[in-house]
N, C-alpha and C positions, 0 to 999 in steps of 0.2 A: 325723430323716428329712431327707435333702437335697432340695431343691426342684429338679426338672429341668425346664427351660423347654420348651415344646412347639415343635417345628421346623415352620415353615410349608412346605408343599410348594412347590417351585420349577417353574414352568411350563416344559414343554419348548420347544425353538425352534419346533417345528411349531405348537404352540398360539399361542405369541406372533406368529408370522408370519400365522396364520390371523385373529388378532384384528386385527392392523394393516390387512389387506386388507379385513376386515368393516368397520372403521370408515371406511376410504376410500371403499367403496362406498355406506355409509349417508349419509356426508356429501354425496356426488354426488346420490343419490336425493333427499335432503332439499332440495337446491338446485332439482332439476328439478321437484319438486312445487310448490316455492314459485314458481318462474318460470311454471308451468303456470296458476296462479291468476291472474297478471297478463299472460298472453300477449299481449292486444290492445294494452296500452299499453307493452311492453318494446321497447327498441331491440336489434336483433341485435348491434351493437357492444358495448353494455353487457353483454349476456348473456355474449359471448365474453371480455370482460374479467374478469368475475366468475369464470368457469369457470377461466381462467388462474390468477386469484388464488387459487382452490381448490387447483389443482395445485401451486402454489408452496408454500402452507400445508402440504399433505400431504408434499411433499419434505422439508420442514424438520422436520416432526413425526413422521411414520410411516416415512420412509425412501424409498429409490429405487424399489423394486419396486412398492409401492402406488401412488406417485404416477404412474409410467409407465402402469400399468394404468388408473388413472383419466383420464389424458391422452387414451388411446386411446377410452375409454368416452365421455368428454365430447365428443370429436370425433363419434363416432357419434349421441350423443344431441342434440348441436347440430344436426347434419344432419336427424335424424329429427323433431325437434319445431319447428325454427325456420326451416329453409330449405325454400322451396317447390320441389315440392309437400310439405306436411308429412305427418307420419305415415307416410313412406315414405323409403328410403334412395336413391331416385332423385334426381339432380340434373339440372334441364333447362338451366338457364341457365348460360352460361360464367362470369360474374362470381360466381355462387353457388359454382360449383366452386372457383374461386380462392380465394373466402373461406373455404371449408371446409378446403382445403389449407392455407391460411395458418395457419388456426386450430390444425389438427392439428400442423403442424410447430412452430409457436410453443409450443404446450402441451409437446410433447415436449422441445424445446430447454430450455425454461425449467425443465422437471422435472429434466433432466440436469444443468443448471448449478446449480440449486438443491441438488440432491442432493450434487453435488460440493463445493459451498461448505460444506454442513453436514458432509460428511465431514472436509474440511480444518479446519473449526472444531473438530470432535471430535478430529482428530489434534493440532491445535494445543494443545487442552486436555490431551490425554494427554502431549504433550511437556512442557507447563508443569508438570504433576503430576510428570512424571519428573524434570524439572529440579529441583524442589522436593525431591524425594527425594534426589537426587544431591547437592544443596546441604546437606541435612541430614547425609547421609553424610560429606561432605566436613567439615562443622563438627566432627562427632563425631570423625572421624579426626585432625582438627587438634588438638582438645582432648586426645585420647589421645596424640598425639605430643608434645604440649607437656609432658604429665604424664611421659612416659617417653622423655625425650631421649636417654638412653643406649642405649635398645633401638632407637630410630630410626637412630642412627648405626652401631649394629652391623648393622642390616639393609643400610644403604648400604655398609658396608665389605663384607659378604658378596656384594652384588650386584657391587661393583666387582672383587672378589676372582674372582668366578665368571667375569666377562668376561675379566679378565686370564688366568686359568688356561685358559679356552677357546682364547684366541689362542696364549699362549705354550707350550701343551702340543700343540695341534692342528698348529701350523705344523711343528715338527720331526718330529713323528710321521707327518705326511702324507708328508715328504720321505724319511723312512726307509721307509715303506711302499712308495712309488713306487720307490725305488732297489732294494729287495730284490724286488719284483714284476719290475722290469726285468732285474735279474741272473737270476732263476729261469726267466723265460719267453722271454728273447730271446736270440739269438745274438750275442754281442759280441765285440769284439777285446779283446785284453789290456789295452790302455790304456784303453779305454772302461770295462771291468770295474773297473779300478783306481780310476777317477774316482768310480765309484759307491760303491766300498767307502769312499773318502775322505768321501764326502757322508754316508754312514751314520755314520761315526767322528765327524765334526764335529757333526752333529745330535744324536747320543747325548751328545756333550760338552755341548752346548747344553742339553740336557734336564737333565742332572746339575747344570750351573751353576744352572739355574732352581730346582731342588729345593733346592739348597744355600742359595740366596738367600732362599727361603720359610722354611726352617728358621732361617737367622740372623736374619730379620725377626720371626719368631715369638719368638725368645730375647730381641731388643731390646725388643720390645713388652712381654714380661712381666717383663723385668729379670733374665733368667736367662742372660745371655750371659757365659760362662766364658772368661776369659782365660788361655790357656797361655803367659804371658809368659816370655821369656828375653831375653837380650842378642843383639840383632841389628843388622846394618848395613843402611843405606838400598840399598846396592848389591844385596844378597841379595833384598831386597823387590822392587826393580825388575826384577831378572832374573827372579825367579819370575813376576812379573806379565807380563812380556813374553813370556815362554815360553807362558803360557796364552793370550795374546791374539795370538800369531803368526798364526793363520789368519785373523784380522779385520784385520790390518795389511798384507796382501800387496799392496793397491793404494794404500798411503800411504808418505810418506817420515817415518821415525821419527828424532827427534833426542833424544839422551840427554845430560845434563849434570848431573854430581855434583861438588859442592864438594869439592877436595882435603882430606884430613885431616878429613873430616865425622866427628863422634863417633858412637859407637854408641847405641842406645836400648833401653829395656826395654819389649818390646812383644809381642804375639802374632803371629809371622810369617805364619801361615796368613790370619788376619783382616786384617793390614796388606796382604797380596797381594791380598786379596778387594776391599778399597777401591781399590787402584791399578787393578786389573784392570777393576772397574766404570767408573771414570773413563775409562780408555783405550778401552773398548768404546763407551762414549757418544761420545767424541771421533771414533773411526772411524765410528760410525753417522751422525753428523750432519755430517761433513766431506766436501767433494767428493773424488772419486777423484784421487789424485797429490797431494793437499794435504799439508801438513806437520803433523806431530802432536809436540809437544815434551813431554819428561818431565824434570823437573828436582828436584834435592834440594839443599838448602842449609841452612845455619845461620840460625836466626832471631834476632831482637833480644834474645830472652830465653834465648838458648843452647839453644833446642829444636831439632827438626829439622822443615824446612819442605818439603813435597812440592807440586808444581804439574804440572798436565797442561793443555797448551794445544792449541787446534785453530784451524783457519781456516775454520770453518763459519759459520752465519748469526748466532751468538751468541744470548745470552739477554737479554731486556729486564730493565732494572733492577728494575722492579716485580714481576718474577716469580723472581728470584734467590733468594729464601727459600722461596717456595712449592714450587719444583721438588724440595725435599728432604722434601716431605710425601708419605706413601706414597699410591699410587694417583693422583697428581696427574695432570692431563691438560689440556693447553693447545695448541691449534694444532699446530705442527710437532713440539713436544715431548710430544704425546700418546702413551700407551703404557702399559706396566705401571705404571712409577713405583717398582718395588721397589728398584732399584739404588741410587739416591741416598738413599732412606729407610735402607737398610742401611748406606751409607757414613757418614751422619751418626751412626747408632747405635754403630757401631764406633768412629769417632773420638772421640766423647763418652765412651765406655767407657774409652778410653785417656787421658781428661783433655785432650783436644784439641779444636779447634775447626776447622770447615770452611766455606768461603764461596765465592763466584763473583764473578770480575771480568770485565771486558773483555779480550779477547786482546790480543797485541801489536800496536801501531799502530792499537788500536781495532777490529781485525778478529777475528771469532770469540769464543771464550770461554776463560777460565782459570779452572780449579777449583783452589783451594788448600787444604791442610789442614796443621795444625801439630801435632806430637807431642812431648811433653816427653823431654828425653833423660836419661840417668843412671838410676840405680836408683829403683824404684818400690816404696812400702811396700805 
């Protein structure tokens, strides 16, 4: 047979409140009886101070309401028992009236201040307890995080991915929505309507590129990036990337330089074009309008094919030139989604190549280089 402990009944708020008021009233009555026994030898100032002390004690122990009530009752009792004429509430002398008012006001103010101090002390104690709980929860969370580092990184990755998807999907979708609404509801000229159609087309392409980048990143992360390699020339890759990036380059001067008699290479044309497109898009994004963007292809020292994209933007600090290839990397002016360069590195490394960043020509801007082996691949 299982023992069931008896539950003690919990007093209702009304009962507890009545008890506090009763305690306060009894304490005042006790003092008044005590004072009455020594009335001839008591100084009125001493009586007033003791009554104020009672009000303070009640404010701290039983709360604001009882102490305020006792302050009022104590003032009336002080008048009735100790101010001439006694045993009446009438006050004849002006100085006695002042003394009575000072006592009542002092008792009320002291009661209110004491109650507030007690309330603040209780609030401080509650905050301290809450802080202790938070600290315990924090320690527990830290311990769990230390034991599950991989899970925590996964949560951080999902958070960054959510932020990125929210921005990179919402922006083009908003543009498309506005353009379609305008075309549907407004009377537009043929030129204005054509411009809105171009906005819809460009933003749709942007969405498509975003989805492709996400798919490529997922393949890179899981090691499932399949290379549909064939023999391809650098000029083909550059031409395809420039065609895709054409809407982004309307306000820039593009310079293309390909070393004559450049050998072909064994690579996946679509993925190589994706690499070059991402680099061109970044150069256009961070370069001033009207600035020059350079695209170069040349033979490397080990007979590979070297590509470079230069811009005249603010450049990338030397200590960040490795981090910018990390997925979802964000820092200052280079904050953003961070998928593009992560995909670039994954595709280049899948082709047994390498990618890095240097200062731009003359120390201005940035140059992103990547090398791909030429010839047949096993």
